[in-house]
NUNU-557099 format. One line per field, with one value per residue (C-alpha): residue number from 1; residue in three letters; y, x, z. Coordinates in nm, 2 decimals. Layout:
nr c(NUM | ...)
rest c(ALA | ...)
y c(Y | ...)
x c(X | ...)
z c(Z | ...)
***
This chain:
nr c(1 | 2 | 3 | 4 | 5 | 6 | 7 | 8 | 9 | 10 | 11 | 12 | 13 | 14 | 15 | 16 | 17 | 18 | 19 | 20 | 21 | 22 | 23 | 24 | 25 | 26 | 27 | 28 | 29 | 30 | 31 | 32 | 33 | 34 | 35 | 36 | 37 | 38 | 39 | 40 | 41 | 42 | 43 | 44 | 45 | 46 | 47 | 48 | 49 | 50 | 51 | 52 | 53 | 54 | 55 | 56 | 57 | 58 | 59 | 60 | 61 | 62 | 63 | 64 | 65 | 66 | 67 | 68 | 69 | 70 | 71 | 72 | 73 | 74 | 75 | 76 | 77 | 78 | 79 | 80 | 81 | 82 | 83 | 84 | 85 | 86 | 87 | 88 | 89 | 90 | 91 | 92 | 93 | 94 | 95 | 96 | 97 | 98 | 99 | 100 | 101 | 102 | 103 | 104 | 105 | 106 | 107 | 108 | 109 | 110 | 111 | 112 | 113 | 114 | 115 | 116 | 117 | 118 | 119 | 120 | 121 | 122 | 123 | 124 | 125 | 126 | 127 | 128 | 129 | 130 | 131 | 132 | 133 | 134 | 135 | 136 | 137 | 138 | 139 | 140 | 141 | 142 | 143 | 144 | 145 | 146 | 147 | 148 | 149 | 150 | 151 | 152 | 153 | 154 | 155 | 156 | 157 | 158 | 159 | 160 | 161 | 162 | 163 | 164 | 165 | 166 | 167 | 168 | 169 | 170 | 171 | 172 | 173 | 174 | 175 | 176 | 177 | 178 | 179 | 180 | 181 | 182 | 183 | 184 | 185 | 186 | 187 | 188 | 189 | 190 | 191 | 192 | 193 | 194 | 195 | 196 | 197 | 198 | 199 | 200 | 201 | 202 | 203 | 204 | 205 | 206 | 207 | 208 | 209 | 210 | 211 | 212 | 213 | 214 | 215 | 216 | 217 | 218 | 219 | 220 | 221 | 222 | 223 | 224 | 225 | 226 | 227 | 228 | 229 | 230 | 231 | 232 | 233 | 234 | 235 | 236 | 237 | 238 | 239 | 240 | 241 | 242 | 243 | 244 | 245 | 246 | 247 | 248 | 249 | 250 | 251 | 252 | 253 | 254 | 255 | 256 | 257 | 258 | 259 | 260 | 261 | 262 | 263 | 264 | 265 | 266 | 267 | 268 | 269 | 270 | 271 | 272 | 273 | 274 | 275 | 276 | 277 | 278 | 279 | 280 | 281 | 282 | 283 | 284 | 285 | 286 | 287 | 288 | 289 | 290 | 291 | 292 | 293 | 294 | 295 | 296 | 297 | 298 | 299 | 300 | 301 | 302 | 303 | 304 | 305 | 306 | 307 | 308 | 309 | 310 | 311 | 312 | 313 | 314 | 315 | 316 | 317 | 318 | 319 | 320 | 321 | 322 | 323 | 324 | 325 | 326 | 327 | 328 | 329 | 330 | 331 | 332 | 333 | 334 | 335 | 336 | 337 | 338 | 339 | 340 | 341 | 342 | 343 | 344 | 345 | 346 | 347 | 348 | 349 | 350)
rest c(MET | SER | ASP | ASP | SER | GLN | GLN | PRO | ILE | VAL | VAL | LYS | ARG | ILE | LYS | LYS | GLY | GLY | GLY | GLY | ALA | HIS | GLY | GLY | ALA | TRP | LYS | ILE | ALA | TYR | ALA | ASP | PHE | VAL | THR | ALA | MET | MET | ALA | PHE | PHE | LEU | LEU | MET | TRP | LEU | LEU | GLY | SER | THR | ALA | GLN | GLY | ASP | LEU | GLN | GLY | ILE | SER | ASP | PHE | PHE | ASN | ALA | PRO | LEU | LYS | ILE | ALA | MET | ASP | GLY | GLY | SER | GLY | SER | GLY | ASP | SER | SER | SER | VAL | ILE | LYS | GLY | GLY | GLY | GLU | ASP | LEU | THR | ARG | SER | LEU | GLY | GLN | VAL | LYS | ARG | GLY | ASP | VAL | GLU | SER | GLN | SER | ALA | VAL | SER | ILE | ASP | SER | SER | ARG | THR | ARG | SER | GLN | THR | VAL | GLU | SER | PRO | GLU | GLN | GLU | GLU | LYS | ARG | LYS | ASN | GLN | GLU | ARG | GLN | GLU | ARG | ALA | ARG | LEU | ILE | ASP | LEU | LYS | GLY | GLN | ILE | GLU | ALA | LEU | VAL | GLU | ALA | SER | PRO | SER | LEU | ARG | GLU | VAL | ARG | ASN | GLN | LEU | LEU | MET | GLU | LEU | THR | THR | GLU | GLY | LEU | ARG | ILE | GLN | ILE | LEU | ASP | GLU | LYS | ASN | ARG | PRO | MET | PHE | ASP | SER | ALA | SER | SER | GLN | LEU | LYS | PRO | TYR | THR | LYS | GLU | LEU | LEU | GLN | VAL | ILE | GLY | HIS | SER | LEU | ASN | ALA | VAL | PRO | ASN | ARG | ILE | SER | LEU | THR | GLY | HIS | THR | ASP | ALA | THR | ARG | TYR | ALA | GLY | GLY | GLU | ARG | GLY | PHE | SER | ASN | TRP | GLU | LEU | SER | SER | ASP | ARG | ALA | ASN | ALA | SER | ARG | ARG | GLU | LEU | VAL | VAL | GLY | GLY | LEU | ASP | PRO | ASP | LYS | ILE | ILE | ARG | VAL | VAL | GLY | LEU | ALA | ASP | THR | GLU | PRO | PHE | VAL | GLU | GLU | ASP | PRO | SER | ALA | PRO | GLN | ASN | ARG | ARG | ILE | ALA | ILE | VAL | VAL | LEU | SER | ARG | LYS | ALA | GLU | GLU | ILE | SER | GLY | GLU | LEU | GLU | VAL | LYS | ASP | ARG | ALA | SER | VAL | GLU | GLN | GLY | THR | VAL | GLU | LYS | THR | ILE | GLU | GLU | ALA | ALA | ARG | PRO | ALA | GLU | PRO | PRO | PRO | GLU | ARG | VAL | GLN | ARG | GLU | PRO | ARG | ARG | SER | PHE | ARG | GLU | ARG | TYR | GLU | ALA | LEU | ASN | ARG | ARG)
y c(14.71 | 14.49 | 14.41 | 14.04 | 14.07 | 14.17 | 13.87 | 13.74 | 13.43 | 13.16 | 12.91 | 12.58 | 12.41 | 12.04 | 11.91 | 11.56 | 11.34 | 10.98 | 10.81 | 10.68 | 10.32 | 10.41 | 10.59 | 10.46 | 10.48 | 10.11 | 10.02 | 10.18 | 9.99 | 9.66 | 9.72 | 9.79 | 9.47 | 9.26 | 9.40 | 9.33 | 8.97 | 8.91 | 9.05 | 8.82 | 8.51 | 8.61 | 8.64 | 8.30 | 8.14 | 8.29 | 8.17 | 7.82 | 7.79 | 7.96 | 7.75 | 7.79 | 7.91 | 8.19 | 8.30 | 8.30 | 8.50 | 8.76 | 8.79 | 8.82 | 9.09 | 9.32 | 9.24 | 9.30 | 9.44 | 9.55 | 9.20 | 9.05 | 9.32 | 9.25 | 8.87 | 8.87 | 8.61 | 8.59 | 8.59 | 8.36 | 8.15 | 7.97 | 7.65 | 7.51 | 7.24 | 7.24 | 7.16 | 7.38 | 7.18 | 7.19 | 7.04 | 6.99 | 7.25 | 7.52 | 7.29 | 7.19 | 7.30 | 7.29 | 7.52 | 7.74 | 7.59 | 7.49 | 7.22 | 7.32 | 7.60 | 7.40 | 7.49 | 7.23 | 7.20 | 7.06 | 7.03 | 6.71 | 6.70 | 6.53 | 6.52 | 6.38 | 6.08 | 6.04 | 6.06 | 5.79 | 5.56 | 5.61 | 5.56 | 5.31 | 5.03 | 4.85 | 4.47 | 4.44 | 4.69 | 4.51 | 4.17 | 4.31 | 4.46 | 4.13 | 3.94 | 4.19 | 4.14 | 3.76 | 3.78 | 4.01 | 3.79 | 3.49 | 3.68 | 3.77 | 3.41 | 3.29 | 3.55 | 3.43 | 3.07 | 3.17 | 3.36 | 3.06 | 2.83 | 3.04 | 3.07 | 2.70 | 2.62 | 2.82 | 2.66 | 2.99 | 3.14 | 2.82 | 2.92 | 3.25 | 3.12 | 3.14 | 3.52 | 3.56 | 3.62 | 3.66 | 3.71 | 3.85 | 4.15 | 4.42 | 4.62 | 4.34 | 4.09 | 4.19 | 4.06 | 4.11 | 4.02 | 4.00 | 4.00 | 3.72 | 3.74 | 3.54 | 3.64 | 4.01 | 4.17 | 4.47 | 4.55 | 4.68 | 5.04 | 5.06 | 5.04 | 4.81 | 4.49 | 4.14 | 3.93 | 3.69 | 3.98 | 4.12 | 3.79 | 3.76 | 4.11 | 4.06 | 3.74 | 3.92 | 4.22 | 4.01 | 3.83 | 4.15 | 4.23 | 3.94 | 4.15 | 4.50 | 4.61 | 4.89 | 4.86 | 5.03 | 4.99 | 5.06 | 5.02 | 4.95 | 4.94 | 4.82 | 5.06 | 5.08 | 5.45 | 5.61 | 5.78 | 6.13 | 6.07 | 6.22 | 6.54 | 6.37 | 6.05 | 5.84 | 5.54 | 5.76 | 5.81 | 5.45 | 5.31 | 5.54 | 5.46 | 5.08 | 5.12 | 5.30 | 5.05 | 4.77 | 4.97 | 4.99 | 4.62 | 4.54 | 4.75 | 4.57 | 4.25 | 4.37 | 4.55 | 4.84 | 5.16 | 5.31 | 5.05 | 5.18 | 5.46 | 5.50 | 5.44 | 5.53 | 5.49 | 5.43 | 5.38 | 5.19 | 5.32 | 4.99 | 4.70 | 4.35 | 4.21 | 4.47 | 4.29 | 4.33 | 4.66 | 4.56 | 4.22 | 4.16 | 4.08 | 4.45 | 4.53 | 4.44 | 4.56 | 4.54 | 4.52 | 4.56 | 4.47 | 4.70 | 4.60 | 4.82 | 4.96 | 5.04 | 5.21 | 5.43 | 5.53 | 5.61 | 5.83 | 6.02 | 6.10 | 6.26 | 6.63 | 6.82 | 7.17 | 7.38 | 7.52 | 7.17 | 7.15 | 7.50 | 7.46 | 7.12 | 6.94 | 6.66 | 6.58 | 6.58 | 6.35 | 6.10 | 6.09 | 6.05 | 5.76 | 5.58 | 5.61 | 5.32 | 5.40 | 5.47 | 5.29 | 5.49 | 5.70 | 5.59 | 5.77 | 6.00 | 6.03 | 6.40 | 6.54 | 6.66 | 7.03 | 7.19 | 7.47 | 7.81 | 7.73 | 7.42 | 7.62 | 7.89 | 7.64 | 7.47 | 7.80 | 7.87 | 7.53 | 7.60)
x c(13.73 | 13.67 | 13.92 | 14.00 | 14.09 | 13.74 | 13.55 | 13.28 | 13.36 | 13.11 | 13.09 | 12.91 | 12.76 | 12.67 | 12.39 | 12.46 | 12.16 | 12.06 | 11.74 | 11.51 | 11.63 | 11.99 | 11.94 | 12.07 | 11.75 | 11.69 | 11.99 | 11.85 | 11.52 | 11.70 | 11.92 | 11.60 | 11.45 | 11.75 | 11.76 | 11.39 | 11.44 | 11.74 | 11.53 | 11.24 | 11.46 | 11.63 | 11.29 | 11.18 | 11.50 | 11.45 | 11.09 | 11.20 | 11.48 | 11.33 | 11.17 | 10.80 | 10.89 | 11.10 | 10.82 | 10.57 | 10.81 | 10.86 | 10.48 | 10.43 | 10.70 | 10.52 | 10.18 | 10.27 | 10.62 | 10.57 | 10.48 | 10.79 | 11.01 | 10.88 | 10.90 | 11.24 | 11.38 | 11.33 | 10.95 | 10.67 | 10.74 | 11.03 | 10.85 | 10.50 | 10.57 | 10.57 | 10.94 | 11.18 | 11.30 | 11.61 | 11.77 | 12.07 | 11.95 | 11.70 | 11.44 | 11.32 | 10.96 | 10.97 | 11.18 | 11.49 | 11.71 | 12.06 | 12.26 | 12.36 | 12.10 | 11.83 | 11.79 | 11.75 | 11.39 | 11.30 | 10.92 | 10.77 | 10.75 | 10.47 | 10.64 | 10.96 | 10.78 | 10.59 | 10.92 | 11.08 | 10.79 | 10.80 | 11.18 | 11.26 | 11.48 | 11.74 | 11.72 | 12.01 | 11.84 | 11.51 | 11.67 | 11.86 | 11.54 | 11.36 | 11.64 | 11.63 | 11.25 | 11.28 | 11.55 | 11.35 | 11.04 | 11.25 | 11.37 | 11.02 | 10.91 | 11.19 | 11.10 | 10.74 | 10.85 | 11.10 | 10.82 | 10.58 | 10.85 | 10.93 | 10.56 | 10.51 | 10.81 | 10.68 | 10.41 | 10.27 | 10.26 | 10.11 | 9.78 | 9.77 | 9.89 | 9.53 | 9.54 | 9.85 | 9.79 | 10.08 | 10.05 | 10.26 | 10.10 | 10.22 | 10.34 | 10.55 | 10.50 | 10.19 | 10.18 | 9.85 | 9.77 | 9.39 | 9.18 | 8.96 | 8.65 | 8.80 | 9.16 | 9.21 | 9.56 | 9.50 | 9.30 | 8.95 | 8.96 | 9.33 | 9.67 | 9.80 | 9.93 | 9.85 | 10.15 | 10.12 | 10.09 | 10.42 | 10.59 | 10.46 | 10.57 | 10.92 | 10.96 | 10.85 | 11.07 | 11.38 | 11.30 | 11.25 | 11.62 | 11.70 | 11.59 | 11.70 | 11.35 | 11.19 | 10.87 | 10.53 | 10.30 | 9.93 | 9.67 | 9.30 | 8.99 | 8.63 | 8.34 | 8.23 | 8.23 | 8.32 | 8.05 | 8.20 | 8.20 | 8.47 | 8.51 | 8.71 | 8.93 | 8.81 | 8.91 | 9.17 | 9.37 | 9.32 | 9.44 | 9.74 | 9.83 | 9.81 | 10.03 | 10.29 | 10.27 | 10.33 | 10.62 | 10.78 | 10.75 | 10.90 | 11.20 | 11.22 | 11.24 | 11.55 | 11.41 | 11.63 | 11.43 | 11.56 | 11.38 | 11.04 | 10.93 | 10.57 | 10.34 | 9.97 | 9.64 | 9.35 | 9.06 | 8.78 | 8.83 | 8.97 | 8.77 | 8.90 | 8.54 | 8.35 | 8.02 | 8.04 | 8.21 | 8.19 | 8.37 | 8.66 | 8.89 | 8.87 | 9.08 | 9.42 | 9.78 | 9.92 | 10.30 | 10.41 | 10.76 | 10.78 | 10.91 | 11.16 | 10.90 | 10.67 | 10.96 | 11.02 | 10.65 | 10.65 | 10.96 | 10.79 | 10.49 | 10.71 | 10.63 | 10.96 | 10.84 | 10.54 | 10.51 | 10.44 | 10.13 | 10.00 | 10.03 | 9.85 | 10.16 | 10.14 | 9.77 | 9.84 | 10.15 | 9.94 | 9.69 | 9.97 | 10.14 | 9.80 | 9.75 | 9.89 | 10.19 | 10.13 | 10.33 | 10.64 | 10.57 | 10.71 | 11.01 | 10.95 | 11.23 | 11.30 | 11.37 | 11.73 | 11.78 | 11.84 | 12.08 | 11.99 | 12.09 | 11.87 | 11.57 | 11.63 | 11.64 | 11.33 | 11.14 | 11.25 | 11.12 | 10.77)
z c(12.25 | 12.56 | 12.82 | 12.85 | 13.21 | 13.30 | 13.16 | 13.40 | 13.60 | 13.58 | 13.87 | 13.80 | 14.10 | 14.06 | 14.28 | 14.39 | 14.50 | 14.51 | 14.43 | 14.70 | 14.65 | 14.72 | 15.06 | 15.40 | 15.60 | 15.55 | 15.75 | 16.06 | 16.02 | 15.96 | 16.27 | 16.48 | 16.34 | 16.43 | 16.78 | 16.83 | 16.71 | 16.94 | 17.23 | 17.13 | 17.12 | 17.45 | 17.61 | 17.47 | 17.61 | 17.95 | 17.96 | 17.86 | 18.11 | 18.42 | 18.69 | 18.77 | 19.11 | 18.97 | 18.74 | 19.02 | 19.24 | 18.97 | 18.92 | 19.30 | 19.32 | 19.06 | 19.21 | 19.57 | 19.60 | 19.96 | 20.08 | 19.91 | 20.05 | 20.41 | 20.38 | 20.22 | 19.99 | 19.62 | 19.64 | 19.73 | 19.43 | 19.61 | 19.58 | 19.50 | 19.76 | 20.14 | 20.13 | 19.92 | 19.63 | 19.41 | 19.11 | 18.89 | 18.63 | 18.56 | 18.42 | 18.76 | 18.84 | 19.22 | 19.43 | 19.40 | 19.67 | 19.59 | 19.76 | 20.11 | 20.14 | 20.31 | 20.67 | 20.94 | 21.06 | 21.40 | 21.34 | 21.20 | 20.83 | 20.64 | 20.31 | 20.45 | 20.59 | 20.27 | 20.07 | 20.29 | 20.24 | 19.86 | 19.83 | 19.56 | 19.71 | 19.51 | 19.50 | 19.75 | 19.99 | 19.97 | 20.03 | 20.33 | 20.47 | 20.44 | 20.61 | 20.90 | 20.93 | 20.93 | 21.20 | 21.41 | 21.38 | 21.48 | 21.79 | 21.89 | 21.85 | 22.06 | 22.33 | 22.33 | 22.38 | 22.66 | 22.85 | 22.81 | 22.94 | 23.24 | 23.33 | 23.29 | 23.51 | 23.80 | 24.01 | 24.13 | 23.78 | 23.62 | 23.77 | 23.59 | 23.25 | 23.11 | 23.18 | 22.98 | 22.61 | 22.36 | 21.99 | 21.70 | 21.53 | 21.29 | 21.58 | 21.72 | 22.01 | 22.21 | 22.57 | 22.75 | 23.11 | 23.16 | 23.47 | 23.56 | 23.77 | 24.06 | 24.00 | 23.93 | 23.87 | 24.10 | 24.40 | 24.32 | 24.19 | 24.28 | 24.12 | 24.40 | 24.23 | 24.35 | 24.46 | 24.16 | 23.92 | 24.06 | 24.01 | 23.65 | 23.56 | 23.70 | 23.50 | 23.18 | 23.25 | 23.29 | 22.96 | 22.76 | 22.80 | 22.56 | 22.26 | 22.15 | 22.07 | 22.27 | 22.48 | 22.48 | 22.78 | 22.80 | 23.08 | 23.02 | 23.23 | 23.19 | 23.14 | 23.50 | 23.61 | 23.93 | 24.13 | 24.06 | 23.69 | 23.47 | 23.68 | 23.95 | 23.97 | 23.67 | 23.46 | 23.28 | 23.60 | 23.71 | 23.38 | 23.38 | 23.74 | 23.67 | 23.36 | 23.56 | 23.85 | 23.59 | 23.45 | 23.79 | 23.85 | 23.51 | 23.61 | 23.94 | 23.75 | 23.56 | 23.25 | 23.13 | 23.19 | 22.87 | 22.66 | 22.76 | 22.52 | 22.60 | 22.90 | 22.83 | 23.01 | 22.77 | 23.02 | 22.85 | 22.49 | 22.36 | 22.51 | 22.47 | 22.48 | 22.27 | 22.32 | 22.70 | 22.80 | 23.17 | 23.12 | 23.35 | 23.05 | 22.95 | 23.26 | 23.14 | 23.08 | 22.73 | 22.68 | 22.32 | 22.21 | 21.92 | 21.58 | 21.40 | 21.17 | 21.46 | 21.64 | 21.33 | 21.32 | 21.69 | 21.64 | 21.36 | 21.59 | 21.86 | 21.93 | 21.88 | 21.97 | 22.06 | 21.71 | 21.56 | 21.79 | 21.73 | 21.35 | 21.36 | 21.21 | 21.46 | 21.39 | 21.01 | 21.07 | 21.26 | 20.98 | 20.73 | 20.93 | 20.95 | 20.57 | 20.37 | 20.16 | 19.80 | 19.53 | 19.42 | 19.11 | 18.78 | 18.67 | 18.37 | 18.12 | 18.09 | 17.75 | 17.72 | 17.73 | 17.39 | 17.32 | 17.21 | 16.85 | 16.84 | 16.97 | 16.71 | 16.43 | 16.56 | 16.56 | 16.20 | 16.09 | 16.22)
***
């Protein structure tokens, strides 16, 4: 007879398991996919909103990190232009400079003069500029008539009126005093003025104070050379000395010395009679009452420091000033910036 208390105990273990389609591994793969897609769209947004200068700077940093570290700044991609640019948003393609970050530069800038010449004027500004030019031209015409009247009123100067040539040019009012074969302005091969030349220059100097325009003074000679050639005292020194002697006589006549901005001797490089380099008319003094536009160009050609000469900036600026101004470029309507959501929807529609 068996004992009921010693019956075997049976333990049933149930193995739980799911099919392959009901596992959780797909969630990890989906999360990786979503992360990759977000990283991709973030990359696309950064590429679309980063300036070309930033991209070039990043590329230069990885290509030559030592060079960028030594030069400083955010990289050589600061700007693809000579002057660092800027803008209201990240869609600009030139420069990374914000407002107030541009350092002052003392050297002559080529692009700055080009930008000024291409500035679009409003109708009011254009009308104001034209009125100023008409008023300036009227002043110069009055000055020309005043000098002619003073010369005609003086018996001693009436004899030299044929040697006085005045004309309105793009530079302003050009007053030239020419030599004649029997009536030179200076002693031969000297900067000593004749008495009638002194009187004429004093009359002109007193009249020039009637206008606010500034003065440029140049001396010219004929092609006759000195015996020593260009190695010693030459036409360059003679033309410069004669120009300075004329300047002093203008000041004696009452001209304000601060109105003179340039005194130059040009020797025989710009003959008045090109067919005959030895003609007496080539020996002359040219006084130019500069117009406002000519004064601005003269100011742009000033050498501010030694670096501008060593870097060749002055030479390039002279070429730029002599070049005719190009018409202002047409304004291009920029496409408005799209948000990230709009870009995302546009990519899905493709």
